[in-house]
VOPAGU-2260 file (C-alpha; in pm, 1 decimal, decimal comma):
REM VOPAGU-2260
SITE   aa  ch    i         X         Y         Z
SITE  MET   A    0  -19594,0   -1309,2    5918,9
SITE  LEU   A    1  -19781,8   -1530,1    5677,2
SITE  ASN   A    2  -19634,3   -1876,2    5636,2
SITE  ILE   A    3  -19493,9   -1799,7    5289,8
SITE  SER   A    4  -19147,4   -1942,6    5233,8
SITE  ALA   A    5  -19036,3   -1696,5    4963,8
SITE  LEU   A    6  -19148,5   -1394,5    5167,4
SITE  GLU   A    7  -18983,3   -1519,7    5484,2
SITE  LYS   A    8  -18661,1   -1580,1    5291,0
SITE  LEU   A    9  -18666,3   -1223,6    5157,4
SITE  VAL   A   10  -18725,0   -1078,9    5505,7
SITE  HIS   A   11  -18439,2   -1290,2    5641,5
SITE  GLU   A   12  -18194,9   -1173,2    5374,3
SITE  LEU   A   13  -18296,9    -806,3    5412,2
SITE  SER   A   14  -18254,5    -824,8    5790,6
SITE  ARG   A   15  -17890,4    -922,5    5739,3
SITE  LEU   A   16  -17816,6    -578,9    5592,7
SITE  PRO   A   17  -17644,7    -330,6    5830,5
SITE  GLY   A   18  -17893,3    -119,6    6023,8
SITE  ILE   A   19  -18193,8    -321,1    5907,9
SITE  GLY   A   20  -18388,4    -490,3    6187,9
SITE  PRO   A   21  -18663,1    -754,0    6150,5
SITE  LYS   A   22  -18947,4    -499,0    6142,2
SITE  THR   A   23  -18778,5    -277,9    5883,0
SITE  ALA   A   24  -18692,5    -586,5    5678,1
SITE  GLN   A   25  -19057,2    -691,3    5686,1
SITE  ARG   A   26  -19174,1    -345,2    5570,8
SITE  LEU   A   27  -18920,6    -349,4    5287,3
SITE  ALA   A   28  -19026,1    -698,2    5182,7
SITE  TYR   A   29  -19393,6    -598,4    5165,9
SITE  HIS   A   30  -19300,6    -283,7    4973,9
SITE  ILE   A   31  -19110,2    -492,3    4719,0
SITE  LEU   A   32  -19402,3    -733,2    4696,6
SITE  ARG   A   33  -19649,2    -448,4    4626,6
SITE  SER   A   34  -19421,5    -273,4    4374,7
SITE  LYS   A   35  -19525,6    -250,2    4011,4
SITE  ASP   A   36  -19383,6    -121,2    3681,0
SITE  GLY   A   37  -19098,5    -373,3    3677,8
SITE  TYR   A   38  -18935,8    -254,5    4000,0
SITE  VAL   A   39  -18852,8    -606,4    4118,1
SITE  GLU   A   40  -18688,3    -687,3    3787,0
SITE  ARG   A   41  -18483,8    -363,7    3794,0
SITE  LEU   A   42  -18379,6    -430,0    4153,3
SITE  SER   A   43  -18276,1    -783,3    4065,7
SITE  ASP   A   44  -18082,4    -661,0    3761,6
SITE  SER   A   45  -17902,8    -399,1    3973,5
SITE  LEU   A   46  -17792,9    -662,9    4225,6
SITE  VAL   A   47  -17663,9    -890,7    3949,2
SITE  ARG   A   48  -17477,6    -604,1    3779,4
SITE  ILE   A   49  -17312,0    -479,3    4097,7
SITE  ARG   A   50  -17180,8    -827,7    4166,8
SITE  ALA   A   51  -17055,4    -868,7    3810,3
SITE  GLU   A   52  -16914,8    -520,6    3742,1
SITE  VAL   A   53  -16796,8    -368,0    4070,9
SITE  HIS   A   54  -16464,9    -471,0    4223,4
SITE  THR   A   55  -16184,3    -317,0    4426,3
SITE  CYS   A   56  -15929,1     -75,3    4284,0
SITE  VAL   A   57  -15590,2    -236,4    4228,0
SITE  LYS   A   58  -15414,8      50,4    4410,1
SITE  CYS   A   59  -15630,0     177,3    4697,0
SITE  PHE   A   60  -15902,3     -94,6    4726,0
SITE  ASN   A   61  -16187,5     151,5    4684,9
SITE  TYR   A   62  -16484,3      16,0    4488,2
SITE  THR   A   63  -16474,5      80,0    4114,4
SITE  ASP   A   64  -16590,0     -60,8    3782,5
SITE  THR   A   65  -16258,2      17,7    3612,6
SITE  HIS   A   66  -15899,1     -95,8    3671,5
SITE  GLU   A   67  -15829,1     199,7    3901,1
SITE  CYS   A   68  -16083,4     415,3    4086,3
SITE  LYS   A   69  -16138,4     780,4    3995,8
SITE  PHE   A   70  -15930,0     904,5    4289,1
SITE  CYS   A   71  -15627,2     701,5    4182,0
SITE  ARG   A   72  -15669,9     816,1    3819,6
SITE  ASP   A   73  -15706,7    1184,3    3908,4
SITE  ILE   A   74  -15383,3    1356,2    3798,7
SITE  HIS   A   75  -15472,3    1669,7    3997,0
SITE  ARG   A   76  -15443,7    1495,1    4334,4
SITE  THR   A   77  -15118,5    1494,7    4531,3
SITE  ASP   A   78  -14920,7    1173,8    4580,6
SITE  ASP   A   79  -14734,5    1270,1    4898,5
SITE  SER   A   80  -15027,8    1228,8    5140,0
SITE  LEU   A   81  -15226,9     911,4    5195,8
SITE  CYS   A   82  -15554,7     896,2    5387,7
SITE  VAL   A   83  -15628,6     553,9    5537,1
SITE  VAL   A   84  -15997,4     473,9    5590,9
SITE  GLU   A   85  -16189,6     172,9    5715,9
SITE  GLU   A   86  -16444,8     130,9    5435,7
SITE  PRO   A   87  -16491,5     267,0    5080,2
SITE  SER   A   88  -16794,8     466,1    5198,8
SITE  ASP   A   89  -16566,2     664,7    5430,6
SITE  ILE   A   90  -16389,2     815,4    5128,8
SITE  MET   A   91  -16696,6    1016,5    5034,6
SITE  LYS   A   92  -16722,2    1149,4    5391,1
SITE  VAL   A   93  -16364,6    1276,5    5370,4
SITE  GLU   A   94  -16423,4    1414,6    5021,0
SITE  SER   A   95  -16731,5    1607,5    5134,7
SITE  SER   A   96  -16511,3    1808,2    5372,7
SITE  GLY   A   97  -16316,8    1950,2    5077,8
SITE  ALA   A   98  -16004,3    1954,8    5296,8
SITE  PHE   A   99  -15809,3    1664,2    5146,4
SITE  ARG   A  100  -15666,0    1633,0    4796,4
SITE  GLY   A  101  -15430,4    1338,2    4835,8
SITE  ARG   A  102  -15471,3     965,9    4776,0
SITE  TYR   A  103  -15662,2     700,1    4968,6
SITE  HIS   A  104  -15611,3     349,8    5103,9
SITE  VAL   A  105  -15904,2     136,9    5221,7
SITE  LEU   A  106  -15839,1    -124,0    5491,1
SITE  HIS   A  107  -16180,1    -293,2    5451,9
SITE  GLY   A  108  -16231,2    -318,0    5825,3
SITE  VAL   A  109  -16048,6    -265,5    6153,2
SITE  ILE   A  110  -15882,2    -503,4    6395,5
SITE  SER   A  111  -16154,4    -660,0    6609,8
SITE  PRO   A  112  -16059,9    -990,8    6777,9
SITE  LEU   A  113  -16411,4   -1030,1    6920,4
SITE  ASP   A  114  -16545,3   -1036,7    6563,5
SITE  GLY   A  115  -16263,7   -1261,3    6445,2
SITE  ILE   A  116  -16098,6    -982,4    6241,4
SITE  ASN   A  117  -15719,0    -974,9    6266,8
SITE  ALA   A  118  -15456,3    -759,1    6096,5
SITE  GLN   A  119  -15404,7   -1030,1    5832,8
SITE  ASP   A  120  -15767,8    -992,2    5724,7
SITE  LEU   A  121  -15719,6    -624,6    5633,5
SITE  LYS   A  122  -15533,4    -445,1    5353,7
SITE  ILE   A  123  -15245,7    -358,1    5588,1
SITE  LYS   A  124  -14977,5    -553,5    5402,5
SITE  GLU   A  125  -15071,6    -365,5    5085,3
SITE  LEU   A  126  -15054,5     -32,3    5271,9
SITE  ILE   A  127  -14700,0    -101,7    5391,3
SITE  ALA   A  128  -14602,8    -208,3    5039,1
SITE  ARG   A  129  -14728,5     124,2    4895,8
SITE  ILE   A  130  -14527,9     322,1    5148,9
SITE  ASP   A  131  -14213,8     111,6    5104,7
SITE  ALA   A  132  -14235,1     142,3    4724,4
SITE  GLY   A  133  -14220,7     520,6    4758,1
SITE  LEU   A  134  -13927,4     503,3    4996,8
SITE  ARG   A  135  -13741,1     285,1    4744,4
SITE  SER   A  136  -13829,9     531,5    4464,5
SITE  GLU   A  137  -14033,4     262,4    4287,7
SITE  GLY   A  138  -14350,3     467,3    4322,9
SITE  PRO   A  139  -14485,9     800,9    4449,9
SITE  LYS   A  140  -14309,5     906,3    4770,6
SITE  ILE   A  141  -14562,1     922,9    5053,2
SITE  LYS   A  142  -14464,5    1182,9    5312,6
SITE  GLU   A  143  -14770,8    1166,2    5538,0
SITE  VAL   A  144  -15017,5     894,4    5631,8
SITE  ILE   A  145  -15344,5    1019,8    5782,7
SITE  LEU   A  146  -15535,3     757,1    5979,2
SITE  ALA   A  147  -15901,7     851,7    5939,8
SITE  LEU   A  148  -16048,5     571,9    6151,0
SITE  ASP   A  149  -16331,8     576,6    6403,0
SITE  ALA   A  150  -16255,5     692,4    6757,2
SITE  ASP   A  151  -16363,4     365,5    6918,0
SITE  LEU   A  152  -16180,2      67,3    7066,6
SITE  GLU   A  153  -16136,8    -110,0    6732,7
SITE  GLY   A  154  -16024,0     206,6    6555,5
SITE  ASP   A  155  -15776,9     292,4    6831,0
SITE  THR   A  156  -15640,7     -64,4    6830,0
SITE  THR   A  157  -15584,8     -50,0    6454,6
SITE  ILE   A  158  -15416,8     291,2    6478,3
SITE  LEU   A  159  -15177,1     167,0    6747,8
SITE  TYR   A  160  -15095,5    -138,5    6537,3
SITE  LEU   A  161  -15026,2      71,7    6226,8
SITE  ALA   A  162  -14820,8     322,2    6426,5
SITE  LYS   A  163  -14597,1      39,2    6545,4
SITE  LEU   A  164  -14555,2     -96,0    6190,8
SITE  LEU   A  165  -14469,1     247,9    6050,4
SITE  GLN   A  166  -14230,7     340,5    6330,6
SITE  GLY   A  167  -13888,2     424,9    6192,9
SITE  LYS   A  168  -14006,1     484,6    5836,9
SITE  GLU   A  169  -13954,7     826,5    5680,7
SITE  VAL   A  170  -14321,2     915,5    5690,0
SITE  ARG   A  171  -14525,8    1150,0    5905,7
SITE  LEU   A  172  -14808,8     971,0    6082,2
SITE  SER   A  173  -15121,3    1155,3    6198,2
SITE  ARG   A  174  -15480,0    1081,6    6295,7
SITE  LEU   A  175  -15797,1    1285,9    6283,5
SITE  ALA   A  176  -15836,8    1531,6    6569,4
SITE  HIS   A  177  -16119,2    1454,8    6809,1
SITE  GLY   A  178  -16310,0    1700,5    7018,9
SITE  VAL   A  179  -16619,9    1916,1    7054,9
SITE  PRO   A  180  -16829,8    1919,6    6733,9
SITE  ILE   A  181  -16898,5    2258,4    6576,0
SITE  GLY   A  182  -17227,4    2406,5    6697,9
SITE  SER   A  183  -17259,6    2170,9    6994,8
SITE  ASP   A  184  -17322,4    2254,2    7359,6
SITE  ILE   A  185  -17051,3    2150,7    7607,6
SITE  GLU   A  186  -17325,5    2057,7    7854,1
SITE  PHE   A  187  -17421,1    1762,3    7635,8
SITE  ILE   A  188  -17069,1    1642,8    7541,1
SITE  ASP   A  189  -16962,7    1307,7    7687,2
SITE  ASP   A  190  -16653,4    1288,1    7911,1
SITE  ARG   A  191  -16431,7    1108,4    7660,0
SITE  THR   A  192  -16500,8    1356,4    7381,5
SITE  LEU   A  193  -16442,6    1651,1    7613,9
SITE  GLY   A  194  -16117,1    1494,4    7730,4
SITE  GLN   A  195  -16003,0    1456,6    7369,2
SITE  ALA   A  196  -16096,8    1819,2    7303,8
SITE  LEU   A  197  -15882,0    1934,6    7595,1
SITE  GLU   A  198  -15586,6    1724,9    7475,8
SITE  ASN   A  199  -15624,7    1858,8    7120,0
SITE  ARG   A  200  -15678,0    2222,6    7225,8
SITE  VAL   A  201  -15529,6    2491,0    6999,2
SITE  GLU   A  202  -15355,0    2810,5    7093,8
SITE  LEU   A  203  -15530,9    3140,3    7012,2
């Protein structure tokens, strides 16, 4: 790269984004540098606005620019089921399935000691408070909590931790089923996924 401080700084900041490596960051930086018609100014304005206007929902901790997000405001959704996700972006993945019409709770991460993320760093205390409020009739009664977390070590650790916290409460606890993806070939399925599929098999 040319010894240009401003350009190197931009590449460095872009490379810190998830999924963006040094080469991709460099391509993006050069693209921004070549852009015309006020693109840089619009990009800069968008970054300033998102920092100033977007915050977390007071109920579920999804991102919103209002007091409550659209899912918490929606009167047509049911209050008795709560889907717990890792990040706000996961909500749209669940929504795209069209199979869930309840409420959400965003943890903003999963337990990962290697990354320095503990239970206290997540929105777990707020999750328990929402459930307890319903049990005390101070809020909507939550009958089921669906843990829609990734099927990896961190996700499993978080699920086990939450299961222990919710043990004994009058709430059904479930997690997403794992198994063979639709349209896939068993020949190419890894052992862990196939094992989960056998454990979660359904009767015909």
